[in-house]
MARBA-3410 file (N, C-alpha, C, O; in Angstrom, 1 decimal):
202
58.0,11.1,51.6,56.5,11.0,51.7,56.1,10.5,53.1,56.5,9.3,53.4 ~ 55.5,11.2,53.9,55.1,10.8,55.2,53.6,11.1,55.5,53.1,12.2,55.2 ~ 52.9,10.1,56.0,51.5,10.3,56.3,51.3,9.8,57.7,52.0,9.0,58.3 ~ 50.2,10.3,58.4,49.8,9.8,59.7,49.4,8.3,59.5,48.7,8.0,58.6 ~ 49.8,7.5,60.5,49.5,6.0,60.4,48.1,5.8,61.0,47.9,6.2,62.2
47.2,5.2,60.3,45.9,4.9,60.9,46.0,3.8,61.9,46.8,2.9,61.8 ~ 45.1,3.8,62.9,45.0,2.7,63.9,44.3,1.5,63.4,44.4,0.4,64.0 ~ 43.6,1.6,62.3,42.9,0.4,61.7,42.8,0.7,60.2,43.3,1.7,59.7 ~ 42.2,-0.3,59.5,42.0,-0.1,58.0,41.1,1.1,57.7,41.3,1.7,56.7 ~ 40.1,1.4,58.6,39.2,2.5,58.3,39.9,3.8,58.7,40.7,3.9,59.7
39.7,4.8,57.9,40.3,6.1,58.1,39.3,7.0,58.9,38.3,7.4,58.3 ~ 39.6,7.3,60.1,38.7,8.0,61.0,39.3,9.3,61.5,38.8,9.8,62.5 ~ 40.3,9.8,60.8,41.0,11.0,61.3,40.0,12.2,61.5,40.3,13.1,62.4 ~ 39.0,12.3,60.7,38.1,13.4,60.8,37.2,13.4,62.0,36.4,14.3,62.3 ~ 37.2,12.2,62.7,36.3,12.1,63.9,37.0,12.2,65.2,36.5,11.9,66.2
38.2,12.8,65.2,38.9,13.0,66.4,38.1,14.0,67.3,37.6,15.0,66.7 ~ 38.1,13.8,68.6,37.3,14.7,69.4,38.1,16.0,69.7,39.3,15.9,69.9 ~ 37.4,17.1,69.8,38.0,18.3,70.1,37.4,18.8,71.5,36.2,19.0,71.6 ~ 38.3,18.9,72.5,37.8,19.3,73.8,37.6,20.8,73.8,38.5,21.6,73.4 ~ 36.5,21.3,74.4,36.1,22.7,74.3,36.1,23.2,75.8,35.5,22.6,76.7
36.7,24.4,75.9,36.6,25.0,77.2,36.1,26.5,77.0,36.7,27.3,76.4 ~ 34.9,26.7,77.5,34.2,28.0,77.2,34.5,29.1,78.3,33.5,29.8,78.7 ~ 35.7,29.2,78.8,35.9,30.2,79.8,36.9,31.2,79.3,37.8,30.9,78.6 ~ 36.7,32.5,79.8,37.6,33.6,79.6,38.0,33.8,78.2,37.2,33.8,77.3 ~ 39.3,34.1,78.0,39.8,34.6,76.7,39.8,33.4,75.6,40.1,33.6,74.5
39.6,32.2,76.1,39.6,31.0,75.2,38.4,30.9,74.3,38.3,30.1,73.4 ~ 37.4,31.8,74.6,36.1,31.7,73.9,36.2,31.8,72.4,35.6,31.0,71.6 ~ 37.0,32.8,71.9,37.1,32.9,70.5,37.9,31.7,69.8,37.5,31.3,68.8 ~ 38.9,31.3,70.5,39.6,30.1,70.1,38.7,28.9,69.9,38.8,28.1,69.0 ~ 37.8,28.7,70.9,36.9,27.6,70.9,35.9,27.6,69.8,35.6,26.6,69.2
35.5,28.9,69.4,34.6,29.0,68.3,35.3,28.5,67.0,34.7,27.8,66.2 ~ 36.6,28.9,66.9,37.4,28.4,65.7,37.5,26.9,65.7,37.3,26.2,64.7 ~ 37.7,26.3,66.9,37.8,24.8,67.0,36.5,24.1,66.6,36.5,23.1,65.9 ~ 35.4,24.7,67.0,34.1,24.2,66.7,33.9,24.2,65.2,33.4,23.2,64.6 ~ 34.3,25.3,64.5,34.2,25.4,63.1,35.0,24.4,62.4,34.5,23.7,61.5
36.2,24.2,62.8,37.1,23.2,62.2,36.5,21.8,62.4,36.6,21.0,61.5 ~ 36.0,21.5,63.5,35.4,20.2,63.8,34.2,19.9,62.9,34.1,18.8,62.3 ~ 33.3,20.9,62.7,32.2,20.8,61.8,32.7,20.5,60.4,32.1,19.7,59.7 ~ 33.7,21.2,60.0,34.2,21.0,58.6,34.8,19.6,58.5,34.5,18.9,57.4 ~ 35.5,19.1,59.5,36.0,17.8,59.4,34.9,16.7,59.3,35.0,15.8,58.6
33.9,16.9,60.2,32.8,16.0,60.1,32.1,16.0,58.8,31.6,15.0,58.3 ~ 31.9,17.2,58.2,31.3,17.3,56.9,32.0,16.6,55.8,31.4,16.0,54.9 ~ 33.4,16.6,55.9,34.2,15.9,54.9,34.3,14.4,55.1,34.7,13.7,54.2 ~ 34.0,14.0,56.3,34.3,12.6,56.7,33.4,11.6,55.9,33.7,10.4,55.9 ~ 32.3,12.1,55.3,31.4,11.2,54.6,31.9,10.8,53.3,31.2,9.9,52.6
33.0,11.3,52.8,33.5,11.0,51.5,35.0,10.6,51.6,35.8,11.4,51.4 ~ 35.2,9.3,51.8,36.6,8.9,52.0,37.5,9.1,50.8,38.7,9.3,50.9 ~ 36.9,9.0,49.6,37.6,9.2,48.4,38.2,10.7,48.3,39.4,10.9,48.0 ~ 37.3,11.6,48.6,37.8,13.0,48.5,38.8,13.3,49.7,39.7,14.1,49.5 ~ 38.6,12.7,50.8,39.5,12.9,51.9,40.9,12.4,51.5,41.9,13.0,51.8
40.9,11.2,50.9,42.2,10.6,50.4,42.9,11.5,49.4,44.1,11.8,49.5 ~ 42.1,12.0,48.4,42.7,12.9,47.4,43.2,14.2,48.0,44.3,14.6,47.6 ~ 42.5,14.7,49.0,43.0,15.9,49.6,44.3,15.7,50.4,45.2,16.5,50.4 ~ 44.4,14.5,50.9,45.6,14.2,51.8,46.8,13.7,51.0,47.9,14.0,51.3 ~ 46.5,12.9,50.0,47.6,12.2,49.3,47.5,12.2,47.8,48.3,11.5,47.1
46.5,12.9,47.2,46.2,12.8,45.8,47.3,13.3,44.9,47.4,13.0,43.7 ~ 48.2,14.1,45.4,49.3,14.7,44.6,50.6,13.8,44.6,51.5,14.2,43.9 ~ 50.6,12.8,45.4,51.8,11.9,45.4,51.9,11.2,44.0,50.9,11.0,43.3 ~ 53.2,10.9,43.6,53.3,10.3,42.3,53.1,8.8,42.3,52.8,8.2,41.3 ~ 53.3,8.1,43.4,53.2,6.7,43.6,54.1,5.9,42.6,53.8,4.7,42.4
55.1,6.5,42.1,56.0,5.8,41.2,56.7,4.6,41.8,57.0,3.6,41.1 ~ 56.9,4.6,43.1,57.6,3.5,43.7,56.7,2.2,43.7,57.2,1.1,43.8 ~ 55.4,2.4,43.5,54.5,1.2,43.4,54.2,0.8,41.9,53.4,-0.2,41.7 ~ 54.9,1.3,41.0,54.7,1.0,39.6,54.8,-0.5,39.3,55.8,-1.1,39.6 ~ 53.7,-1.1,38.8,53.7,-2.5,38.5,53.3,-3.4,39.7,53.4,-4.6,39.6
52.9,-2.8,40.8,52.6,-3.6,42.0,51.2,-3.2,42.6,50.7,-2.2,42.2 ~ 50.7,-4.1,43.4,49.4,-3.8,44.1,49.6,-4.3,45.5,50.3,-5.2,45.8 ~ 48.8,-3.6,46.4,48.7,-4.0,47.8,47.3,-3.9,48.2,46.6,-3.0,47.9 ~ 46.8,-5.0,48.9,45.4,-4.8,49.5,45.2,-5.6,50.7,45.9,-6.6,51.0 ~ 44.3,-5.1,51.6,44.0,-5.7,52.8,43.2,-7.0,52.6,42.3,-7.0,51.9
43.7,-8.1,53.3,43.0,-9.4,53.1,42.1,-9.7,54.2,41.0,-10.3,54.0 ~ 42.5,-9.4,55.4,41.6,-9.8,56.6,42.4,-9.6,57.9,43.6,-9.3,57.8 ~ 41.8,-9.9,59.0,42.4,-9.7,60.3,43.5,-10.7,60.6,44.4,-10.4,61.4 ~ 43.4,-11.9,60.0,44.4,-12.9,60.3,44.3,-13.4,61.8,43.4,-13.0,62.5 ~ 45.2,-14.3,62.2,45.2,-14.9,63.6,45.9,-13.9,64.5,47.0,-14.3,65.0
45.3,-12.8,64.8,45.9,-11.8,65.7,46.5,-10.6,65.1,46.5,-9.5,65.7 ~ 47.0,-10.7,63.9,47.5,-9.6,63.2,46.9,-9.5,61.8,46.6,-10.5,61.2 ~ 46.7,-8.3,61.2,46.1,-8.1,59.9,47.0,-8.7,58.8,48.2,-8.7,58.9 ~ 46.4,-9.2,57.7,47.1,-9.8,56.6,46.8,-9.0,55.4,45.7,-8.6,55.1 ~ 47.8,-8.8,54.5,47.7,-8.1,53.3,48.3,-8.9,52.2,49.1,-9.8,52.4
47.8,-8.6,50.9,48.3,-9.3,49.7,49.2,-8.3,49.0,48.8,-7.1,48.8 ~ 50.3,-8.7,48.5,51.2,-7.9,47.7,51.6,-8.7,46.4,52.0,-9.8,46.5 ~ 51.4,-8.1,45.2,51.8,-8.8,44.0,52.0,-7.8,42.9,52.0,-6.6,43.0 ~ 52.3,-8.4,41.7,52.4,-7.6,40.5,51.1,-7.3,39.9,50.2,-8.2,39.8 ~ 50.9,-6.0,39.5,49.6,-5.6,39.1,49.1,-6.2,37.8,47.9,-6.3,37.6
50.0,-6.6,37.0,49.6,-7.0,35.6,49.9,-8.5,35.4,50.0,-8.9,34.2 ~ 50.0,-9.3,36.4,50.1,-10.7,36.2,49.0,-11.5,36.9,48.3,-10.9,37.7 ~ 48.9,-12.8,36.6,47.8,-13.6,37.2,48.4,-14.5,38.2,47.7,-15.5,38.6 ~ 49.6,-14.3,38.7,50.2,-15.1,39.7,49.7,-14.8,41.1,49.1,-13.7,41.3 ~ 49.9,-15.7,42.0,49.4,-15.5,43.4,50.3,-14.4,44.0,51.4,-14.1,43.6
49.8,-13.8,45.1,50.5,-12.7,45.7,51.4,-13.2,46.8,51.3,-14.4,47.2 ~ 52.2,-12.3,47.3,52.9,-12.6,48.6,51.9,-12.3,49.7,51.1,-11.4,49.6 ~ 52.0,-13.1,50.8,51.1,-12.9,52.0,51.9,-12.2,53.0,52.9,-12.7,53.5 ~ 51.4,-11.0,53.4,52.2,-10.1,54.3,51.4,-10.0,55.6,50.3,-9.5,55.7 ~ 52.1,-10.3,56.7,51.5,-10.1,58.0,52.0,-8.8,58.7,53.2,-8.6,58.6
51.1,-8.0,59.2,51.5,-6.7,59.7,51.2,-6.7,61.2,50.2,-7.2,61.7 ~ 52.1,-6.1,62.0,51.8,-5.9,63.4,50.6,-5.0,63.7,50.6,-3.9,63.2 ~ 49.7,-5.6,64.4,48.5,-4.8,64.8,48.8,-3.6,65.7,48.1,-2.6,65.7 ~ 49.9,-3.8,66.5,50.3,-2.7,67.4,51.2,-1.7,66.8,51.0,-0.5,67.1 ~ 52.1,-2.1,66.0,53.1,-1.1,65.5,52.8,-0.7,64.0,53.5,0.2,63.5
51.9,-1.4,63.4,51.6,-1.1,62.0,52.8,-1.2,61.0,52.9,-0.3,60.2 ~ 53.6,-2.2,61.2,54.7,-2.5,60.3,54.7,-3.9,59.9,54.1,-4.7,60.6 ~ 55.4,-4.2,58.9,55.5,-5.6,58.3,56.2,-6.5,59.3,57.4,-6.2,59.7 ~ 55.6,-7.6,59.6,56.3,-8.6,60.5,56.8,-9.8,59.7,57.9,-10.3,60.0 ~ 56.1,-10.2,58.7,56.4,-11.4,57.9,55.9,-11.4,56.5,54.9,-10.8,56.3
56.7,-12.0,55.6,56.3,-12.1,54.2,56.4,-13.6,53.8,57.5,-14.2,53.9 ~ 55.3,-14.1,53.3,55.4,-15.5,52.8,55.1,-15.5,51.3,54.3,-14.8,50.8 ~ 55.8,-16.4,50.6,55.7,-16.5,49.1,55.1,-17.8,48.6,55.2,-18.1,47.4 ~ 54.5,-18.6,49.5,54.0,-19.9,49.1,52.9,-19.8,48.0,52.7,-20.8,47.3 ~ 52.2,-18.7,47.8,51.2,-18.6,46.8,51.8,-18.3,45.4,51.0,-18.4,44.4
53.1,-18.0,45.3,53.7,-17.7,44.0,54.5,-18.9,43.5,55.4,-18.7,42.7 ~ 54.3,-20.1,44.0,55.1,-21.2,43.6,55.0,-21.5,42.1,53.9,-21.6,41.6 ~ 56.1,-21.6,41.5,56.2,-21.9,40.0,55.3,-20.9,39.2,54.7,-21.4,38.2 ~ 55.4,-19.7,39.6,54.5,-18.7,38.9,55.3,-17.4,38.7,55.4,-16.6,39.6 ~ 55.9,-17.2,37.5,56.5,-16.0,37.2,57.8,-15.8,38.0,58.1,-16.6,38.9
58.5,-14.7,37.8,59.7,-14.4,38.5,59.4,-14.0,40.0,58.3,-13.5,40.3 ~ 60.3,-14.3,40.8,60.1,-14.0,42.2,60.1,-12.5,42.5,60.7,-11.7,41.7 ~ 59.4,-12.1,43.5,59.3,-10.7,44.0,60.3,-10.6,45.1,60.2,-11.3,46.1 ~ 61.1,-9.6,45.1,62.0,-9.3,46.1,61.3,-8.9,47.4,60.5,-8.0,47.4 ~ 61.5,-9.7,48.5,60.7,-9.5,49.7,61.1,-8.2,50.4,60.2,-7.6,51.1
62.3,-7.7,50.2,62.6,-6.4,50.7,61.8,-5.2,50.0,61.4,-4.3,50.7 ~ 61.7,-5.4,48.7,60.8,-4.4,48.0,59.4,-4.5,48.6,58.8,-3.4,48.8 ~ 58.9,-5.7,48.8,57.6,-5.9,49.3,57.5,-5.2,50.7,56.5,-4.4,50.9 ~ 58.4,-5.4,51.6,58.3,-4.9,52.9,58.3,-3.3,52.9,57.5,-2.7,53.5 ~ 59.2,-2.8,52.0,59.4,-1.3,52.0,58.1,-0.7,51.4,57.6,0.3,52.0
57.5,-1.3,50.4,56.3,-0.7,49.8,55.1,-0.9,50.7,54.2,0.0,50.8 ~ 55.0,-2.0,51.3,53.8,-2.2,52.2,53.9,-1.3,53.4,52.9,-0.7,53.8 ~ 55.1,-1.1,54.0,55.2,-0.2,55.1,54.9,1.2,54.7,54.2,2.0,55.5 ~ 55.2,1.7,53.5,54.8,3.0,53.0,53.3,3.0,52.7,52.6,4.0,53.1 ~ 52.8,2.0,52.2,51.3,1.9,51.9,50.5,2.0,53.2,49.4,2.6,53.2
51.0,1.4,54.3,50.2,1.5,55.5,50.0,2.9,56.0,49.1,3.2,56.8 ~ 50.9,3.8,55.7,50.8,5.2,56.1,49.7,5.9,55.3,49.3,7.0,55.8 ~ 49.2,5.3,54.2,48.2,6.0,53.4,46.8,5.9,54.0,45.9,6.7,53.7 ~ 46.6,4.9,54.9,45.3,4.7,55.5,44.2,4.3,54.6,43.1,4.8,54.7 ~ 44.5,3.5,53.6,43.5,3.0,52.6,43.5,1.5,52.6,44.3,0.8,53.3
42.6,0.9,51.9,42.4,-0.6,51.8,43.3,-1.2,50.7,44.0,-2.2,50.9 ~ 43.2,-0.6,49.5,43.9,-1.2,48.4,44.6,-0.1,47.5,44.1,1.0,47.4 ~ 45.7,-0.5,46.9,46.4,0.4,46.0,47.0,-0.4,44.9,47.7,-1.4,45.2 ~ 46.9,0.0,43.7,47.5,-0.7,42.5,47.9,0.3,41.5,47.2,1.3,41.2 ~ 49.1,0.2,41.0,49.7,1.0,40.0,50.1,0.2,38.8,51.1,-0.6,38.9
49.4,0.2,37.7,49.7,-0.6,36.5,50.9,-0.1,35.8,51.5,1.0,36.1 ~ 51.4,-0.9,34.8,52.6,-0.5,34.1,52.3,0.8,33.2,53.2,1.5,32.8 ~ 51.0,1.1,33.0,50.7,2.3,32.3,50.5,3.5,33.2,50.1,4.6,32.8 ~ 50.9,3.3,34.5,50.9,4.4,35.5,49.5,4.8,36.0,49.3,5.8,36.7 ~ 48.5,4.0,35.6,47.1,4.2,36.2,47.1,3.8,37.6,47.4,2.7,38.0
46.7,4.7,38.5,46.7,4.5,40.0,45.2,4.1,40.3,44.3,4.8,40.0 ~ 45.1,2.9,41.0,43.8,2.5,41.4,43.7,2.4,42.9,44.7,1.9,43.5 ~ 42.7,2.9,43.5,42.6,3.0,45.0,41.3,2.5,45.5,40.2,2.7,44.8 ~ 41.3,1.9,46.6,40.1,1.6,47.4,40.2,2.2,48.8,41.2,1.9,49.5 ~ 39.3,3.1,49.1,39.5,3.8,50.4,38.6,3.3,51.5,38.8,3.7,52.7
37.7,2.3,51.3,36.9,1.8,52.4,37.1,0.3,52.5,38.1,-0.3,52.0 ~ 36.2,-0.4,53.2,36.4,-1.8,53.7,36.1,-2.9,52.6,36.4,-4.0,52.9 ~ 35.6,-2.5,51.5,35.2,-3.5,50.5,36.3,-3.7,49.5,37.2,-2.8,49.3 ~ 36.3,-4.8,48.8,37.3,-5.1,47.8,37.0,-4.4,46.5,35.9,-4.0,46.2 ~ 38.0,-4.4,45.6,37.8,-3.8,44.3,38.4,-2.3,44.3,38.9,-1.8,45.3
38.3,-1.7,43.1,38.8,-0.3,42.9,37.7,0.5,42.2,37.2,0.0,41.2 ~ 37.3,1.6,42.8,36.5,2.5,42.0,37.0,4.0,42.0,36.2,4.9,41.6 ~ 38.2,4.2,42.4,38.8,5.5,42.4,40.1,5.3,41.6,41.0,4.5,42.0 ~ 40.3,6.1,40.6,41.5,5.9,39.8,42.1,7.3,39.5,41.4,8.3,39.4 ~ 43.4,7.3,39.2,44.1,8.5,38.7,44.8,8.2,37.4,45.5,7.2,37.3
44.5,9.0,36.4,45.0,8.7,35.1,46.2,9.6,34.8,46.1,10.8,35.0 ~ 47.3,9.1,34.2,48.3,9.9,33.8,47.9,10.7,32.5,46.9,10.3,31.9 ~ 48.6,11.7,32.1,48.3,12.5,31.0,48.3,11.6,29.7,47.5,11.9,28.8 ~ 49.1,10.6,29.7,49.2,9.8,28.5,48.1,8.8,28.3,48.0,8.2,27.3 ~ 47.2,8.7,29.3,46.1,7.7,29.2,44.8,8.5,29.0,44.5,9.4,29.8
44.0,8.1,28.0,42.7,8.8,27.7,41.6,8.4,28.7,41.5,7.2,28.9 ~ 40.8,9.3,29.2,39.7,8.9,30.0,38.7,8.0,29.3,37.8,7.4,29.9 ~ 38.7,8.1,28.0,37.8,7.3,27.2,37.9,5.8,27.4,37.0,5.1,27.1 ~ 39.1,5.3,27.9,39.2,3.9,28.3,38.4,3.5,29.5,38.2,2.3,29.7 ~ 37.9,4.5,30.2,37.2,4.2,31.5,35.9,4.9,31.4,35.6,5.9,32.1
35.0,4.4,30.5,33.7,5.1,30.3,32.8,5.1,31.5,31.8,5.9,31.5 ~ 33.0,4.2,32.4,32.1,4.2,33.6,32.6,5.0,34.7,32.1,5.0,35.8 ~ 33.7,5.8,34.5,34.2,6.7,35.5,33.9,8.2,35.2,33.9,8.5,34.0 ~ 33.8,9.0,36.2,33.5,10.4,36.0,34.6,11.2,36.8,35.1,10.7,37.8 ~ 34.9,12.4,36.3,35.9,13.2,37.0,35.4,13.5,38.4,34.3,13.8,38.7
36.4,13.5,39.4,36.1,13.9,40.7,37.0,15.1,41.1,36.5,16.0,41.8 ~ 38.3,15.1,40.7,39.2,16.2,41.0,40.5,16.0,40.2,41.1,14.9,40.3 ~ 40.9,17.0,39.5,42.1,16.9,38.7,42.1,15.7,37.8,41.2,15.5,36.9 ~ 43.1,14.8,37.9,43.2,13.6,37.1,42.5,12.4,37.8,42.6,11.2,37.3 ~ 41.9,12.6,38.9,41.2,11.6,39.6,39.8,11.4,39.1,39.0,12.3,38.8
39.4,10.1,39.0,38.0,9.7,38.5,37.4,8.7,39.4,38.1,7.9,40.1 ~ 36.1,8.6,39.4,35.4,7.7,40.3,34.3,7.0,39.5,33.7,7.6,38.6 ~ 34.0,5.7,39.8,32.9,5.1,39.1,31.6,5.8,39.3,31.3,6.2,40.4 ~ 30.9,6.0,38.2,29.8,6.9,38.2,28.7,6.5,39.2,28.1,7.4,39.8 ~ 28.5,5.2,39.4,27.4,4.8,40.3,27.9,4.7,41.7,27.1,4.3,42.6
29.1,5.0,42.0,29.7,4.8,43.3,30.1,6.1,44.0,31.2,6.2,44.6 ~ 29.3,7.1,43.8,29.7,8.5,44.2,29.9,8.7,45.7,30.5,9.7,46.1 ~ 29.5,7.7,46.5,29.7,7.8,47.9,30.8,6.9,48.4,30.9,6.6,49.6 ~ 31.6,6.4,47.4,32.7,5.5,47.8,32.4,4.1,48.1,33.2,3.4,48.5 ~ 31.1,3.7,47.9,30.7,2.3,48.1,30.9,1.5,46.9,30.7,2.0,45.8
31.3,0.2,47.0,31.6,-0.6,45.9,30.3,-1.4,45.4,29.8,-2.2,46.1 ~ 29.9,-1.1,44.1,28.8,-1.8,43.5,29.4,-2.9,42.6,28.7,-3.9,42.3 ~ 30.6,-2.7,42.1,31.3,-3.7,41.3,32.7,-3.8,41.8,33.3,-2.8,42.2 ~ 33.2,-5.0,41.9,34.5,-5.3,42.4,35.4,-6.0,41.4,34.9,-7.0,40.9 ~ 36.6,-5.6,41.2,37.6,-6.3,40.4,38.5,-7.1,41.4,39.3,-6.4,42.0
38.3,-8.3,41.5,39.1,-9.1,42.5,40.5,-9.2,42.0,40.8,-9.6,40.9 ~ 41.4,-9.0,43.0,42.8,-9.1,42.7,43.3,-10.6,43.0,44.3,-11.0,42.5 ~ 42.6,-11.2,44.0,43.1,-12.5,44.3,41.9,-13.3,44.9,41.1,-12.8,45.6 ~ 41.8,-14.6,44.5,40.8,-15.5,45.1,41.5,-16.6,45.9,40.9,-17.6,46.2 ~ 42.8,-16.4,46.3,43.6,-17.4,46.9,43.3,-17.4,48.4,43.0,-16.4,49.0
43.3,-18.6,49.0,43.2,-18.7,50.5,44.6,-18.5,51.1,45.6,-18.9,50.5 ~ 44.6,-18.0,52.3,45.9,-17.8,53.0,46.3,-19.1,53.6,47.4,-19.2,54.2
END
């Protein structure tokens, strides 16, 4: 599984500039580039659909039972939280290189005397893969329900349900594509309700 690495938490791939040269035989090619650019800009207003188009068919099995989410900029490098999706223990605090977009450091001080330890190598591997997705938060419960946050706010309003899970459990979600559902009142990907994963200070 390989994805383009975003330069920041926001996914702006649809806004890349296309240089146009209107001379000679390149004219037809440029018309095609303009068309593609307009399509990209038209799609850029819905980060949920952009994510589903780009990564919606991935199985995410490696994240089963874990969550990752962006916590803040930190003192020079961005900080992420990594923990078990179905417990109430504190997360691991993960510092990521702002330049290389890879994990620099993992701290476990928030999980003191709380549940079994999390293997820091598993944490590093999963966070490094998560960074390639260009999203803010990802959680996969033990029931294989995938929860995603594609913009800068906390919480989850985009979910993917396995065949074994009935949509009836999520009455405030509506179908968006395939097994993907979105909160009914958040059709533009903005968070009106947030399920906090952590209230811990770094």
